[in-house]
Wavefront OBJ file of the C-alpha trace (Angstrom):
o trace
v -66.759 43.038 -20.644
v -63.348 43.789 -22.136
v -61.973 40.507 -23.479
v -58.105 39.864 -23.932
v -57.804 38.744 -27.252
v -54.611 37.959 -29.215
v -56.344 36.879 -32.609
v -57.608 38.953 -35.201
v -56.205 41.085 -38.038
v -57.421 44.368 -37.396
v -53.663 45.734 -35.730
v -52.055 43.193 -37.711
v -50.020 46.327 -39.198
v -49.468 48.161 -36.101
v -48.112 44.954 -34.177
v -45.300 44.553 -37.134
v -44.369 48.077 -36.770
v -43.862 48.474 -33.154
v -42.818 44.774 -32.071
v -38.878 44.190 -31.549
v -37.925 41.174 -33.025
v -36.916 39.038 -30.366
v -33.145 37.897 -30.608
v -31.996 34.435 -29.079
v -31.012 34.131 -25.593
v -27.352 33.211 -25.011
v -26.719 29.711 -25.721
v -24.492 29.010 -22.444
v -27.711 30.447 -20.264
v -31.475 30.878 -20.464
v -30.546 33.939 -19.225
v -31.525 37.253 -21.563
v -28.579 39.147 -22.231
v -28.101 42.473 -20.110
v -28.589 44.380 -23.230
v -32.196 43.644 -23.206
v -32.727 45.059 -19.842
v -30.270 48.129 -20.644
v -31.696 49.228 -24.210
v -34.159 51.794 -24.401
v -38.169 50.212 -24.134
v -38.971 49.111 -27.443
v -41.997 51.262 -27.305
v -41.020 54.780 -25.318
v -44.724 56.431 -26.013
v -48.231 56.393 -27.597
v -50.807 58.386 -28.489
v -54.558 58.448 -29.843
v -55.653 60.687 -32.001
v -59.263 62.381 -30.869
v -60.959 60.085 -32.895
v -58.969 57.273 -32.155
v -58.380 56.390 -35.397
v -54.640 57.332 -35.412
v -51.896 56.086 -33.446
v -48.246 57.442 -33.012
v -45.590 55.829 -31.276
v -41.894 56.039 -30.664
v -40.452 52.395 -31.145
v -37.285 51.146 -32.323
v -37.014 49.016 -35.422
v -34.044 46.910 -35.575
v -31.439 49.137 -34.108
v -32.677 52.587 -35.386
v -35.210 54.656 -33.312
v -38.777 55.814 -35.122
v -41.475 58.210 -34.717
v -44.490 55.927 -36.561
v -48.028 57.187 -37.207
v -50.207 54.513 -38.098
v -53.886 54.870 -39.106
v -56.029 52.281 -37.485
v -57.940 51.115 -40.611
v -55.029 51.885 -43.538
v -51.824 51.370 -42.010
v -48.878 53.246 -41.873
v -49.000 57.113 -42.476
v -45.514 58.360 -41.843
v -42.133 57.240 -40.609
v -39.347 58.919 -39.375
v -35.880 58.526 -37.983
v -34.834 60.087 -34.428
v -31.521 58.864 -34.118
v -30.840 60.087 -30.417
v -33.507 62.139 -29.531
v -34.423 62.626 -26.577
v -38.595 62.369 -26.821
v -40.424 63.382 -23.507
v -43.890 62.846 -25.137
v -46.179 62.997 -27.398
v -49.835 64.525 -27.931
v -52.516 65.579 -30.817
v -53.790 68.834 -31.619
v -56.655 67.606 -34.026
v -56.282 64.892 -36.263
v -53.516 66.386 -38.528
v -50.947 67.749 -36.073
v -48.458 65.630 -33.574
v -46.803 67.453 -31.222
v -43.284 65.765 -30.096
v -42.121 67.101 -26.839
v -38.086 66.619 -26.472
v -35.134 67.720 -24.730
v -31.798 68.768 -25.161
v -28.389 69.505 -23.711
v -27.614 73.347 -24.742
v -24.489 74.673 -23.758
v -25.511 78.313 -22.954
v -22.067 79.748 -21.964
v -20.939 81.443 -18.661
v -23.196 84.028 -18.880
v -26.671 82.084 -18.487
v -24.792 79.280 -15.986
v -23.433 76.764 -18.552
v -25.429 73.940 -19.669
v -28.894 73.222 -19.028
v -31.572 70.456 -20.357
v -33.974 72.508 -22.496
v -37.640 71.556 -23.619
v -38.521 72.209 -27.286
v -41.456 70.715 -29.433
v -41.162 69.391 -32.941
v -44.807 69.721 -34.911
v -45.600 66.926 -37.281
v -48.335 67.797 -40.132
v -50.227 64.431 -40.925
v -51.201 65.769 -44.131
v -47.839 66.885 -45.550
v -45.601 64.932 -43.547
v -43.303 67.911 -42.805
v -41.708 67.734 -39.357
v -41.090 71.344 -38.054
v -38.852 72.532 -35.092
v -40.895 76.275 -34.853
v -38.672 77.830 -32.570
v -35.345 76.896 -34.116
v -34.712 79.345 -36.763
v -36.538 82.565 -34.523
v -34.499 85.293 -34.033
v -36.995 86.803 -31.657
v -36.600 83.410 -29.131
v -34.559 81.050 -27.646
v -34.685 77.915 -29.372
v -36.641 76.212 -26.312
v -39.943 75.964 -24.837
v -40.253 76.416 -21.045
v -43.789 75.170 -20.813
v -45.887 73.308 -23.478
v -49.793 73.921 -22.709
v -52.052 71.651 -23.962
v -53.148 72.092 -27.475
v -56.217 74.722 -27.967
v -58.488 75.673 -30.911
v -59.594 78.854 -31.965
v -61.816 80.179 -34.887
v -61.785 76.598 -36.392
v -57.806 76.373 -36.235
v -55.650 74.465 -33.921
v -52.650 76.642 -31.943
v -49.819 75.127 -29.682
v -49.401 77.555 -26.859
v -45.759 77.238 -25.157
v -43.817 80.128 -22.735
v -40.779 81.481 -24.656
v -37.789 83.674 -23.676
v -36.587 86.493 -25.822
v -33.296 86.235 -27.147
v -32.735 90.016 -26.917
v -33.729 90.787 -23.238
v -33.924 87.233 -21.544
v -35.552 88.341 -18.186
v -39.123 87.284 -18.444
v -41.158 84.569 -20.118
v -44.114 85.414 -22.946
v -46.737 83.402 -23.773
v -46.388 82.557 -27.205
v -49.218 80.321 -29.344
v -48.214 78.882 -33.007
v -51.137 78.420 -35.656
v -50.268 74.728 -36.182
v -51.682 74.980 -39.956
v -49.449 77.905 -40.864
v -46.787 77.701 -38.674
v -47.328 81.111 -37.786
v -46.228 82.356 -33.760
v -47.612 85.617 -31.988
v -46.924 86.548 -28.461
v -50.349 86.887 -26.817
v -49.228 87.521 -22.790
v -45.843 89.414 -22.464
v -43.918 88.230 -19.461
v -43.322 89.748 -16.146
v -39.853 89.495 -13.987
v -42.005 87.876 -10.959
v -44.108 85.882 -13.177
v -43.998 82.007 -13.391
v -46.570 80.535 -15.112
v -50.222 81.210 -17.392
v -53.306 79.082 -17.590
v -54.999 79.724 -21.409
v -58.132 78.312 -22.250
v -60.005 77.916 -25.635
v -60.229 80.668 -27.963
v -56.778 81.397 -26.679
v -58.293 82.935 -23.912
v -55.750 83.922 -21.392
v -57.427 83.138 -17.773
v -54.795 84.126 -14.988
v -51.215 83.977 -14.238
v -49.355 83.779 -11.033
v -46.376 85.390 -9.687
v -44.009 84.272 -6.745
v -41.254 86.539 -4.953
v -38.584 83.957 -4.053
v -37.206 86.275 -1.256
v -40.317 87.161 0.666
v -41.675 83.613 -0.594
v -44.986 85.520 -1.367
v -47.002 83.741 -3.770
v -50.046 85.086 -6.041
v -52.545 83.997 -8.038
v -54.006 86.718 -10.374
v -56.482 86.960 -12.770
v -55.194 88.028 -16.163
v -57.682 90.770 -17.551
v -58.350 92.425 -14.546
v -54.935 91.871 -12.619
v -57.076 91.228 -9.198
v -55.602 88.953 -6.699
v -57.673 85.611 -6.654
v -55.329 83.652 -3.857
v -52.404 84.886 -2.230
v -50.229 82.766 0.203
v -46.638 82.488 1.609
v -45.130 79.567 0.100
v -41.492 78.765 1.344
v -40.340 76.242 -1.050
v -41.981 77.815 -4.329
v -44.404 74.372 -4.482
v -47.530 76.318 -4.836
v -48.442 76.422 -8.871
v -51.192 77.336 -11.391
v -52.067 73.587 -12.947
v -54.052 74.959 -15.517
v -57.918 75.438 -16.680
v -60.434 74.429 -14.223
v -63.427 71.680 -14.930
v -65.187 74.452 -16.648
v -64.743 77.340 -19.040
v -63.725 80.923 -16.845
v -62.175 78.399 -14.068
v -58.753 77.395 -13.363
v -56.762 74.829 -10.861
v -53.902 76.071 -8.688
v -52.213 73.678 -6.428
v -51.442 75.642 -2.914
v -49.592 74.115 0.201
v -50.712 74.693 3.948
v -49.211 75.438 6.744
v -47.842 71.873 7.412
v -46.580 71.269 3.732
v -49.363 69.362 2.206
v -50.375 70.047 -1.143
v -54.328 70.693 -2.307
v -55.808 71.187 -5.569
v -58.295 74.035 -5.421
v -60.411 75.177 -8.395
v -61.847 79.384 -8.797
v -63.484 81.274 -11.197
v -61.376 83.708 -12.827
v -63.962 86.384 -12.026
v -63.053 86.054 -8.494
v -66.632 86.225 -7.769
v -66.719 82.650 -5.907
v -64.601 81.046 -3.293
v -62.010 78.757 -4.235
v -63.696 74.557 -3.976
v -61.320 71.786 -3.054
v -61.034 69.191 -5.497
v -60.624 65.537 -4.713
v -59.733 66.714 -0.692
v -59.226 62.967 0.085
v -56.781 61.910 -2.571
v -52.962 62.468 -2.882
v -52.563 63.717 -6.428
v -50.093 62.589 -8.633
v -51.075 64.382 -12.076
v -53.986 65.778 -13.703
v -55.513 64.732 -16.441
v -57.251 66.910 -19.105
v -59.454 66.236 -22.512
v -59.085 67.303 -25.509
v -61.138 70.526 -24.918
v -58.286 71.676 -22.446
v -60.725 71.369 -19.391
v -60.046 69.334 -16.020
v -61.823 65.714 -16.275
v -59.151 63.695 -13.773
v -56.465 62.966 -12.046
v -53.807 60.154 -11.186
v -54.372 59.176 -7.505
v -51.245 58.172 -5.348
v -50.697 54.384 -4.293
v -48.194 51.426 -5.072
v -49.416 51.663 -8.834
v -50.931 55.212 -9.431
v -54.777 55.126 -10.590
v -56.605 57.303 -12.585
v -59.731 58.785 -11.470
v -62.331 60.420 -13.862
v -64.682 62.938 -12.719
v -67.353 61.465 -15.340
v -69.425 58.344 -13.964
v -69.177 57.146 -17.423
v -65.405 57.678 -17.974
v -64.775 56.333 -14.405
v -66.761 52.895 -14.948
v -64.788 52.410 -18.401
v -61.519 53.043 -16.355
v -63.111 50.362 -13.389
v -63.976 48.195 -15.831
v -60.524 47.930 -17.776
v -58.590 47.810 -14.982
v -60.421 44.631 -14.031
v -59.938 43.149 -17.394
v -56.058 42.715 -16.355
v -56.519 41.624 -12.793
v -52.766 40.376 -12.234
v -51.124 43.456 -13.807
v -50.157 47.194 -13.089
v -52.444 49.095 -15.524
v -51.240 52.524 -17.077
v -53.829 54.405 -19.191
v -51.518 56.048 -21.816
v -54.231 57.457 -24.374
v -58.030 57.744 -25.292
v -59.937 59.248 -28.242
v -62.109 62.081 -27.299
v -65.035 59.777 -26.980
v -63.653 57.355 -24.416
v -64.455 54.378 -26.940
v -60.880 53.589 -27.636
v -58.102 53.508 -25.113
v -54.530 53.003 -24.838
v -53.588 50.960 -21.993
v -49.788 49.971 -20.655
v -49.308 46.837 -18.120
v -46.748 45.281 -16.932
v -46.241 43.420 -13.230
v -46.181 39.218 -12.454
v -44.560 38.035 -15.872
v -44.508 41.195 -17.942
v -41.837 43.297 -18.772
v -44.070 45.641 -20.421
v -46.951 45.270 -23.117
v -48.866 48.003 -24.802
v -52.500 47.441 -25.681
v -55.346 48.740 -28.186
v -58.704 48.646 -26.375
v -62.024 48.787 -28.195
v -64.812 49.388 -25.429
v -67.650 48.968 -28.077
v -66.337 45.636 -28.674
v -64.766 44.978 -25.642
v -61.312 43.634 -27.429
v -58.263 44.082 -25.673
v -55.292 43.358 -28.033
v -51.320 43.521 -27.891
v -49.731 46.193 -29.792
v -46.121 46.545 -28.938
v -44.068 44.748 -26.356
v -41.382 47.089 -24.351
v -38.347 44.151 -23.804
v -39.598 41.137 -26.087
v -36.261 39.221 -25.372
v -37.554 38.883 -21.798
v -40.003 36.220 -21.662
v -42.745 35.937 -18.652
v -40.503 33.531 -17.008
v -37.565 35.560 -16.676
v -39.848 38.363 -15.005
v -39.603 38.453 -11.152
v -42.671 39.723 -9.648
v -41.881 42.924 -6.854
v -43.766 43.123 -3.821
v -44.675 45.376 -1.474
v -42.889 45.329 2.300
v -42.514 46.869 5.243
v -39.832 47.091 7.822
v -39.213 49.051 11.260
v -36.535 51.387 11.684
v -34.307 51.403 14.459
v -36.365 54.601 15.837
v -39.759 52.660 15.363
v -40.726 54.525 12.398
v -42.285 52.089 9.709
v -40.731 52.051 6.264
v -42.290 50.598 3.059
v -40.202 49.223 0.419
v -40.162 46.764 -2.460
v -38.651 43.814 -2.739
v -38.054 41.783 -6.071
v -36.657 38.061 -5.460
v -35.008 35.944 -8.192
v -37.084 33.832 -10.349
v -36.802 29.846 -9.865
v -33.868 30.983 -7.098
v -33.650 28.975 -3.402
v -35.621 31.727 -1.253
v -32.582 31.343 1.510
v -29.649 33.047 2.208
v -29.450 35.161 -1.070
v -27.291 37.843 -2.092
v -28.952 41.667 -1.908
v -28.516 44.768 -3.808
v -29.801 47.639 -2.290
v -31.512 50.293 -4.667
v -32.404 53.646 -2.864
v -33.975 55.948 -5.044
v -33.341 59.398 -6.337
v -35.218 62.469 -5.443
v -34.624 62.057 -2.475
v -38.442 63.454 -2.033
v -39.554 60.696 -4.860
v -40.254 57.102 -4.231
v -40.510 53.971 -6.155
v -43.501 51.987 -7.547
v -44.415 48.530 -8.081
v -43.719 47.831 -11.203
v -40.926 46.781 -14.220
v -37.798 48.352 -12.852
v -35.050 47.361 -15.293
v -32.381 47.750 -13.069
v -33.939 46.193 -10.175
v -35.059 43.176 -12.690
v -31.015 42.991 -14.461
v -29.558 42.357 -10.686
v -32.521 39.908 -10.081
v -32.088 37.945 -13.337
v -28.699 37.208 -12.367
v -29.690 36.064 -8.907
v -29.873 38.795 -6.647
v -32.675 39.828 -4.201
v -33.268 43.716 -4.662
v -34.545 45.946 -1.885
v -36.016 49.318 -2.665
v -36.602 51.021 0.939
v -38.639 54.416 0.198
v -36.921 55.817 3.037
v -37.863 58.694 5.648
v -38.149 61.609 3.194
v -39.347 60.136 0.569
v -42.546 61.565 -1.479
v -46.276 60.728 -1.747
v -46.639 59.453 1.504
v -47.515 61.955 4.277
v -46.282 65.366 5.178
v -45.155 63.640 8.150
v -43.561 61.109 6.411
v -41.702 63.635 4.578
v -40.722 66.051 7.168
v -39.270 62.826 9.216
v -36.184 63.123 6.422
v -35.625 66.934 7.565
v -31.978 67.413 8.833
v -31.896 63.544 8.590
v -29.756 63.720 4.950
v -26.961 61.227 5.576
v -28.193 60.614 9.145
v -31.270 58.772 9.917
v -31.824 58.493 5.969
v -29.200 56.627 5.447
v -29.484 54.258 8.377
v -33.359 53.562 6.944
v -31.616 51.689 4.138
v -29.216 49.541 6.563
v -32.356 49.218 8.955
v -33.678 47.394 5.763
v -30.781 44.965 5.230
v -31.201 43.719 8.843
v -34.954 43.465 8.653
v -34.640 41.215 5.405
v -31.660 39.328 6.683
v -33.931 38.295 9.929
v -36.441 36.634 7.782
v -33.773 34.389 6.055
v -34.108 35.638 2.603
v -30.695 36.920 2.493
v -27.274 36.749 3.657
v -26.230 40.603 5.327
v -22.349 39.334 4.527
v -23.258 39.120 0.825
v -24.810 42.800 0.001
v -23.622 45.636 -2.210
v -25.672 49.256 -2.718
v -26.227 50.785 -6.103
v -28.125 53.927 -6.621
v -28.335 56.773 -8.937
v -28.703 60.484 -7.904
v -29.626 60.890 -4.576
v -29.356 57.294 -4.744
v -26.031 57.543 -5.868
v -25.137 59.662 -2.916
v -26.540 56.914 -0.521
v -24.431 54.186 -2.357
v -21.128 56.482 -1.693
v -22.216 57.107 2.099
v -22.965 53.740 2.662
v -18.918 52.836 2.493
v -17.707 56.015 3.662
v -20.242 57.504 6.660
v -21.206 54.174 7.166
v -18.532 50.715 7.110
v -18.638 47.060 7.279
v -22.210 47.113 5.437
v -21.248 46.371 1.823
v -19.223 44.888 -0.165
v -19.440 47.205 -3.218
v -20.867 50.448 -4.264
v -22.286 51.797 -7.767
v -23.047 55.482 -7.804
v -24.954 56.356 -10.988
v -24.850 60.419 -11.145
v -24.467 60.656 -7.519
v -23.942 63.941 -5.375
v -20.485 63.509 -3.386
v -19.602 66.977 -2.515
v -22.604 68.937 -0.512
v -21.170 72.023 0.363
v -20.482 72.435 -3.420
v -23.615 71.276 -4.187
v -25.349 74.195 -1.774
v -22.972 76.616 -3.136
v -24.034 76.673 -6.475
v -28.026 76.791 -5.641
v -26.577 79.555 -3.426
v -24.864 81.158 -6.397
v -27.852 80.917 -8.910
v -30.049 83.035 -6.299
v -32.809 79.788 -6.085
v -34.019 81.096 -2.897
v -36.905 78.756 -2.592
v -34.650 75.816 -3.693
v -32.412 76.742 -1.090
v -34.571 76.778 1.650
v -36.075 73.580 0.945
v -32.426 71.719 0.602
v -31.259 73.234 3.897
v -34.498 71.499 5.457
v -33.044 68.193 3.962
v -29.531 68.626 5.183
v -30.435 70.342 8.444
v -27.821 73.454 7.663
v -28.229 77.348 7.226
v -25.255 77.682 5.145
v -23.000 76.281 2.833
v -20.653 77.030 5.196
v -22.129 74.632 7.792
v -19.352 72.356 9.133
v -22.052 69.493 9.247
v -22.109 69.649 5.588
v -18.868 68.075 5.193
v -19.579 65.611 7.957
v -22.298 64.342 5.222
v -20.276 64.472 2.153
v -18.560 61.071 0.822
v -16.023 63.210 -0.751
v -14.590 64.227 2.657
v -14.718 60.680 3.852
v -12.720 59.073 0.999
v -10.002 57.825 3.236
v -12.945 55.754 5.282
v -13.948 53.730 1.961
v -14.023 50.512 2.961
v -15.157 48.623 -0.242
v -14.835 49.047 -4.078
v -16.557 51.638 -5.599
v -17.845 52.262 -9.316
v -18.588 55.913 -10.412
v -20.777 56.412 -13.588
v -21.482 59.838 -14.642
v -22.925 61.461 -17.842
v -20.638 63.941 -19.269
v -24.164 66.272 -20.289
v -25.785 65.806 -16.655
v -26.780 69.523 -15.566
v -28.776 68.172 -12.641
v -25.951 66.533 -10.636
v -22.579 67.921 -12.502
v -20.016 65.297 -13.289
v -17.517 67.052 -10.942
v -18.961 65.258 -8.167
v -17.762 62.244 -9.604
v -14.562 63.468 -10.616
v -13.767 64.655 -7.018
v -14.714 61.372 -5.456
v -12.637 59.754 -7.830
v -9.645 61.591 -7.338
v -9.878 61.661 -3.764
v -10.506 58.124 -3.559
v -7.469 57.148 -5.824
v -5.215 59.531 -3.595
v -6.209 57.428 -0.522
v -5.294 54.239 -2.937
v -8.976 53.071 -2.481
v -10.360 50.774 -5.405
v -12.091 52.824 -7.707
v -13.281 52.508 -11.362
v -14.760 55.599 -12.960
v -16.839 55.386 -16.250
v -17.608 58.619 -18.114
v -20.715 58.510 -20.212
v -20.026 61.090 -23.453
v -23.221 62.769 -23.974
v -25.280 61.291 -21.884
v -27.441 63.486 -19.470
v -28.944 62.876 -15.530
v -31.443 60.522 -16.803
v -29.668 57.964 -19.057
v -31.769 59.183 -21.764
v -29.810 57.229 -24.569
v -29.929 53.561 -25.443
v -25.839 52.970 -25.780
v -24.910 54.679 -22.581
v -27.699 52.627 -20.658
v -26.469 49.659 -21.840
v -22.998 50.479 -20.765
v -24.148 51.546 -17.378
v -25.788 48.415 -17.078
v -22.944 46.377 -18.057
v -20.425 47.785 -15.776
v -22.716 48.073 -12.771
v -23.955 44.442 -12.972
v -20.495 43.676 -13.707
v -19.062 45.370 -11.040
v -21.571 43.654 -8.461
v -20.837 40.595 -9.913
v -17.032 40.524 -9.515
v -17.330 41.604 -6.081
v -20.281 40.123 -4.740
v -20.825 37.075 -6.622
v -24.366 35.411 -6.857
v -23.260 32.040 -5.857
v -21.744 32.199 -2.483
v -17.932 31.356 -1.941
l 1 2 3 4 5 6 7 8 9 10 11 12 13 14 15 16 17 18 19 20 21 22 23 24 25 26 27 28 29 30 31 32 33 34 35 36 37 38 39 40 41 42 43 44 45 46 47 48 49 50 51 52 53 54 55 56 57 58 59 60 61 62 63 64 65 66 67 68 69 70 71 72 73 74 75 76 77 78 79 80 81 82 83 84 85 86 87 88 89 90 91 92 93 94 95 96 97 98 99 100 101 102 103 104 105 106 107 108 109 110 111 112 113 114 115 116 117 118 119 120 121 122 123 124 125 126 127 128 129 130 131 132 133 134 135 136 137 138 139 140 141 142 143 144 145 146 147 148 149 150 151 152 153 154 155 156 157 158 159 160 161 162 163 164 165 166 167 168 169 170 171 172 173 174 175 176 177 178 179 180 181 182 183 184 185 186 187 188 189 190 191 192 193 194 195 196 197 198 199 200 201 202 203 204 205 206 207 208 209 210 211 212 213 214 215 216 217 218 219 220 221 222 223 224 225 226 227 228 229 230 231 232 233 234 235 236 237 238 239 240 241 242 243 244 245 246 247 248 249 250 251 252 253 254 255 256 257 258 259 260 261 262 263 264 265 266 267 268 269 270 271 272 273 274 275 276 277 278 279 280 281 282 283 284 285 286 287 288 289 290 291 292 293 294 295 296 297 298 299 300 301 302 303 304 305 306 307 308 309 310 311 312 313 314 315 316 317 318 319 320 321 322 323 324 325 326 327 328 329 330 331 332 333 334 335 336 337 338 339 340 341 342 343 344 345 346 347 348 349 350 351 352 353 354 355 356 357 358 359 360 361 362 363 364 365 366 367 368 369 370 371 372 373 374 375 376 377 378 379 380 381 382 383 384 385 386 387 388 389 390 391 392 393 394 395 396 397 398 399 400 401 402 403 404 405 406 407 408 409 410 411 412 413 414 415 416 417 418 419 420 421 422 423 424 425 426 427 428 429 430 431 432 433 434 435 436 437 438 439 440 441 442 443 444 445 446 447 448 449 450 451 452 453 454 455 456 457 458 459 460 461 462 463 464 465 466 467 468 469 470 471 472 473 474 475 476 477 478 479 480 481 482 483 484 485 486 487 488 489 490 491 492 493 494 495 496 497 498 499 500 501 502 503 504 505 506 507 508 509 510 511 512 513 514 515 516 517 518 519 520 521 522 523 524 525 526 527 528 529 530 531 532 533 534 535 536 537 538 539 540 541 542 543 544 545 546 547 548 549 550 551 552 553 554 555 556 557 558 559 560 561 562 563 564 565 566 567 568 569 570 571 572 573 574 575 576 577 578 579 580 581 582 583 584 585 586 587 588 589 590 591 592 593 594 595 596 597 598 599 600 601 602 603 604 605 606 607 608 609 610 611 612 613 614 615 616 617 618 619 620 621 622 623 624 625 626 627 628 629 630 631 632 633 634 635 636 637 638 639 640 641 642 643 644 645
């Protein structure tokens, strides 16, 4: 039985390192400052070493972001400054090496298509304290890792394998493995022009690779040594993929989509002597979980709060027992020791703005070791809940509704906050933007409109051809349905969104009228012909087919694209608009906001444009994220005050 115990001295040193100091609230208000919501979390990530004795964390100390490595028994071992480094994940290779996954925006010049968000890795030698970027000074490969594989052991040494791109003839990825103790890199498999993925197992044994022709849409999975075709399939959208090793040596796991577009996880032996076996057939899978030996041992399954499910019965019992120890929280399993006796768990939800726990299975203790937003007290956390409503054509739309704490639950102002993607979805949990608006007195509606991902194939397909059409009216139908409950005032609504959600915000006051008092677009698309032309220009044929399905067109020249492009309807804008965009955005280039701003100004429409210097599509930096939230909340409060006038 796991007990939630706060007292005890075992991890006092960890608490001292990773907990942010609590700043005083505004003297004129009991509310936390907006900066408490806008800054990066106090703890961005944690990872336990295989023994469970070492803990690595990316945290903020005062105003400085740090990478800290702590011994559970003796305290801080290593401490590194990170500045604005964009950390995307941590994992251990044995007890002596920590792998830090990161990304940065790089301008590769006109020949390579300008700016790209490229991944890379830093290797920390815990014994010596050295932190190195193994690809940085190479003359043979680009300073980027195009895929980072789970670490592996061979001949008693730990290796980190990555996909690299030759700096001279950059037309195919190679599989390179770095011996971590000596820092030596060697290529163990040469790239292929039609290749796009590898699976490598223990002993640096390359198991299989996949090929894909985006013109013919033919996908194949092949055994590496024999080159025999294990699986062949039609794949119009390029969504089939080699996931990695399977449950046992000599097997690989892969995703394959059927004729309806539903994804299935299969396992097959690379010797080709047995038929594929479907794994977790009744589960909609979000991601896979691999153990320290690089073998598939579990999956994260789709739910309003995604849930870890392990293949091993004992490990699954630990998952279930740990989840029961936090009955009122959303529970996320972050990292485990190899023997599953020590866990790092993250919780949020009712009264919890984000807490990191160290769980000791033998003793049954669960102790908090870090807080994401300590300034935001339990009483300030608005609880999100799932809700459903009917669209105008009868389709059931799932949504999340966040209601302000201590507010009068009647005729409140509303923020519609559609997600990006669009084949994505919102989940229950602490959403920093939704919580910021709720703290200022707004109800927040996050519709998982038709076309959203991780529901049924039919629900996704219901969005095909409905971009700017029913995908848009699903949002306003949600406003009407929520108004019918008496919770919100349908005349006091603004729409705010990022990426596709930014597009939806612009469409809400141009393609639609009379619904919203204001719109905030963060990194939103505004000109769909330009967007589709850029996809066609880069010859991403699978992406082109996929996007055209959603847009309901077959060419960037289709007149229908202008019909659903906010930039082409700037004259119809009927509410003030705030545009926020990162200058280093490679997913939705800033030209979309620049064009929207120019056309709105030309039509003498009220518009404000905030450019974020050095920021990417994901608001990865603390200062620009805080600038975003201050601008967005301030703009909404000006045009749609929380108190009715």
